[in-house]
N, C-alpha and C positions, 0 to 999 in steps of 0.2 A: 699815386700814393694818398692816403689822404693824413689827415691835422692828427689822430693820433699818430699813425708812423711816421709820419715823418719830424711831429714833437720827440720821438722817442728817438730816432736817429741823429736827431741833432743832440740829444744829454749824450747818448753813445761815444757822439762825439766827444763833449766837453770834454768828460770823462777820457777816453782816453789819452787825449793831449794832457792834460793834467795830471793822469798819473805815472805819466816818461816822469818825472823829480824822483818818486821815490826809488829808493837803490832796490837794485833786485842780489836776492842775495840764489846762488847757483848750486846749491848745495839744498835745493826745497823743489819736489815737484810734484807737480799737483797732476791728475787725471779725473776720469771722468768718461762718461759715454751717452745716448742713447736718451738726447735731454734732462740726467741727472737722475731718468727712472727705471733703472736698473743698471747691476755692476753687472757687466757682462761684453763679448766681444774681445779688438783687440788691445785695447788702449788697459782689459781689464786683466789677461792675458800675458801682455805686457809687465803690468805691475808684479804678478807670479814669476815670473821668470827674472825682475829684477828681488823680491828679496829670497826667491832660493839662489843668489848669485853672491847672495849675501850685501845688496845695496842698503841694505839700512841701517848698517853698520857706519854708514859714510854721508848720508843723504837723510832728508825729511823725504817720507815716502805721507803722500798723503789723497785719501779717494774726497770729492764730493759729488753728493748725489744725494733724492730725498730723504729725510731721517727716515724713513721706513728700511733701509739696505744697512742704516749702522751693524745691525746686529752683527749682517753676513759679513761686514771685513769685519767687522774684530774677528769671526768666527773663524772664516778663511784664515787671515793674516797671524792669529794669534796674535797682535800688541803689535806687528812688524809697522804697521800702518794706521796711521789717526784720521777719522773721518771729522768732515766737515757738511752741515745740513750745503745742501746747497738753497742761494739766496740769502741767507743768514749774512750779519755782521759777519763775524771770526770767516766764513766763504770771503767774502770780500776785500778780507787784511790781506790773509793768506797768499789772497791774489797779488797784490799788488808788493807783494815782496817777490813772489816762487819766482827762480829763476826761469821754470820748464817747465809745461806743460803737455798733457799729452788727450787728444776725444779724438774719437769712434765715429762719430757726426759732425759736429762744428762748434766751435766756442759755446755753443751755447750748449753743451754740455756740460761747463761747467760754471756756467748764470743768467740771466736776465741780460751783463750787467757786465761787463769784463772784462777786467783795470790791463790790460795786455798790452801795452807799447813797447817796453822791453821784455815783458818776456817773449821766451822763445817756447813755441808751440805745432806740434808737430802735430801733423792730420792724415793719421796710420788709416780712414775712411775704413768701414765695414763689411768688405769684398770685393771681389774683380766684378766690374763694369759687364755687365750683358747687356742690362735694362741706362739707356738716358741718363746722368743725372746731372747736377749743377745749370750751370747755365744752358746745358746744349737740348734740358730739357722744355719744348713747345710753350710749356705752363711759366716758362720763368727765367728769361734769354738772360735778367738783367745778375741775380744771385752771386754776391757778394759784392758786390763792386761799390762797395764806403768803404772808410780807413780804416776803419775798427776792425776790419775780418782781414789781417792779415796769421798768415802763418807761415813756419821756416822753415818749414818740409814737409814733402809731401810722400807717404810709401810707395810705393807700384811694387810689383809683382811679377811683370814684362815690359818686355821693350812696347807691347798692345797695350798695357793697360796705363803706358807712361803716354802713349800719344792720344788717347781718350781720356788721361784725368786734365793732360796739356788746355785740352780744350774745354773738358768739363768746369775749371776753378783757373778758368781767363780773364774771370773779371776780377780776381782774386793778387793780379799780379805776379803769378805762376811762372819761374822759370824753368827749365831742362835743370837746372846745376842746382835748384832744390830738391831734387824726387830723390828716396833714399828707394834706393834697390834694394829689395827685402822682402821676402816670403811676410804672411801675414803673422804676425804673432800670435792668433784664434788657435791655429792648424799645426804647432810646434809639439799640443796635447794627441794631433793623432798617430805619429807618427815616433811616440815616447812607447816604448812596448814595456816598460817596466812598469807602465799602470793599467795600461787598454784592457789582460782581460779583466782588470777588478771593475773599471769603470764599469763594464757594460752588462758585467756581473749585478751590481749595483742600480744600473741604471733598469734591467729589466723585473729582478722584485720591486720596484721599488714599483710598478707598474703591472702589477702581477703576471710578466709574462715566464713562460717555465725556459728554462736555460737552452734547450730542443729545438725552441723551435724558428721557424724564418719569419722574421719580421721586416713588413716595410712600414718604412718613412713617409707620412706625406705631408710636405713643407713646399704650402704655394707662398708665390714672390708678394709683398707689399705692391697694390693697385693704386692710385688715385683715385678714380671712378669709378669704378667697381667693386665696391665692397663685399660682393654676394658672392662668394666665393663657393666653387665645390665641393661636399665635406663624404666621405664613403658611409659614413655615417646614413643622406641619406639614402643608400641601395636595398636600406633594412634589415631583416630575419635571414631571408631565401641567400641573399650576399653573403651573413654573416656564415650560415649554416657549410656555403661552400669553404669557405676559408678555415673555418671547425675541421673539416673532413680531409683539408690539407696541412694540417699545424703550422699556420699562417696567422700571424696577428699583424694587426694595420696601428700604424702610430702616427693619429695627429696630431699636428703643432701648427697654429696660426701666430701669422707673423702679429712682433709683441705691442702694436698698434694698431693691432685686428682684435687683439686676443677678447676684449672685454665685448664687442658686438656680438656672440655667436653664444646660441648653450646648443647647443650636438648634442644629439642621446648615445650614449654611451653600448653597446652589446660587447658580448663574451668575447670576443676577435677584433673589435673595434675600439679602440681609446686612446680617451682626449689627451693629451700630456697636459701638463696646468703650462702657466708663462715660465714660472722658476723651474722646469728642467731645463737645467742646461744645453744650447742646439749643440756643443761639441761631444760632449756627451749623448748626445743622441744618437749621434751621428756614429759616434765608435758600436753600438749598440744597436745596429743599424742592416740589413742583411742587402736592401734595395730601396736604391730614396726612388718616388715619386714628385717630382715637383716641375714649374713649370719654367720661369727662363732666371729665380732667385742663385745669386750666388752662393747661394749653402751648395751647390752642385762642384761651386772648382774644390772647395775642400774637400768632399767629397771622395773629389778624385784622390788626395793622397790615398785614401784608404782602398782603391783598386777592385770599386766595386758596380754591383750594374744602377745605371743612370735610366729609368724612364717622364721624356717629359709628355706631362697630358698638360696641354695649351688647348681644352677645352672652349674657350675662350680669344683663340688667336685674333683670328679678325680684328677684333674690334677694342683687341688689348694694342693692337698695332696702328689700328688709323686712330684710335681715343682718347688713351690713355697712356702713359711714355715713353712707350716703343724701343725698340731695340740702336745695338750701334749695326748688326746686321741687317745687311739688307734682305740675305738668304738666309731662313733661322736655321734650316742644315747644314749651314756653317759654323756653330759651334755648337750644337746639340754633340750631348757626351755618348749619346744612345737615342734607340728608336722615339719617336714622333708622334705623339698620338692625339687625337681629336674628336674621336668615337670611344664613348664609356663601356660598350661590348666590348673592343679591343683591347683599354683596358685590363678589363678584367679578364681575362683571357689569356694577356699576357699574366696576368699575377697570379692565377688558377694554377697556369702551367707555364711558369717560371724553368723551372729544371731544364725544357726542352727550346725555349725561346734564344734565339739571335739579340746580344743588346751592345754588339760591335763594341767589342773590347778597344780590335785597335783603333778605330775612330777615339775613344777614352782616352789613348792613350795619347792622341793624336794632338788633342786638343789641351790635353795636362801641362805635355809639355811645352805647350803657346799660351800657357794664358799665369803657369806657377812655376816659372825660371830660375828662381831661384835657393839656395840651396835652402832646407827649413829648420834645419836643427840652426842653423845659422842665425838665425832672423831676429833672436832681442839680443846679441853680440854685435849682430849688424848696423843694428840703430842709435842702440848704444854709442859705438864705437867709432857713428859717423860723425854722432855730436860730440864724442870725446869726453864720454861721459865714461866710470869705470869705476866696479861694487870694491865687493871685502876688501883683503888687504891691497887690491891695486893700487897702485898710484901716478 
């Protein structure tokens, strides 16, 4: 650890212990995600659930993030949620008194330094861990070994996920008693039949895609050591014409932390979705998902639609990048695994006649999404002893 990191760690430790003297207000709930850069994911969708259930009547709900998110929070929650800029003095003060915090990545979702000694912070994470996370990554086996990295609860969507997070978060002092067995809050929208049709129409319209088109979404995972990911646009105009002949549209959406690294050409039937397009809503508008082993396909299983794994750099990823928990990638696939470009194209163009291994998809769904998704928000809040609306 270099001198700068040592000084930062020492400062955070001092603040952690000093802030323990401040009285906590259990009616104050704070939320953040993606290190403050985005209002999305499990903490955002849990907050949506709380607002819908009337929690704003009994609790002070607060989102903390970059100031550029202020308008989104005000628009999405119609004034029911307060907003504080991440790392501002106002955010630091609210964190000192907040009773509960909810994050999708880590403590730094709420700020660079978080006075959290008495605050109960729930680690909701951001997807099922197909690839290695936390201390299980060879690059960072000591992640979480600081006194100020403390979580009260950890979300797990299945017994398999519990096994993996107990290992990945071992340096944080995780115990099985802290595991909250619930589906991801971000997946509640995927089964909400009252909103899905309107979401699909809105997303397709915003991207210029006809309602009767067959939509393929390409969502590659984050790569630590290789940012040069495959793009359908690289296949050129001839491939675009094949898509046109079949009324197929491909939507490409890069990982949030890789998005600005790409300037990819649009074609008539190959569309680049902006980073502002919500991933869950994009999934609802998708007929076929192409990914590698991004956790997004665990979400897509709720829609019971075809999944294709394009693992073009599979050998490199397994040996030189983060790697996967499974020894055999076939054990965690929700559909065919493709390594060659020409086979990928055949699956897409002739999708009507291809075998997308439905039973395998169903088996994996039962393995990774073991708990009722409709009850996700309620399960989490009941576990914490927090009740909204007029419930006492």
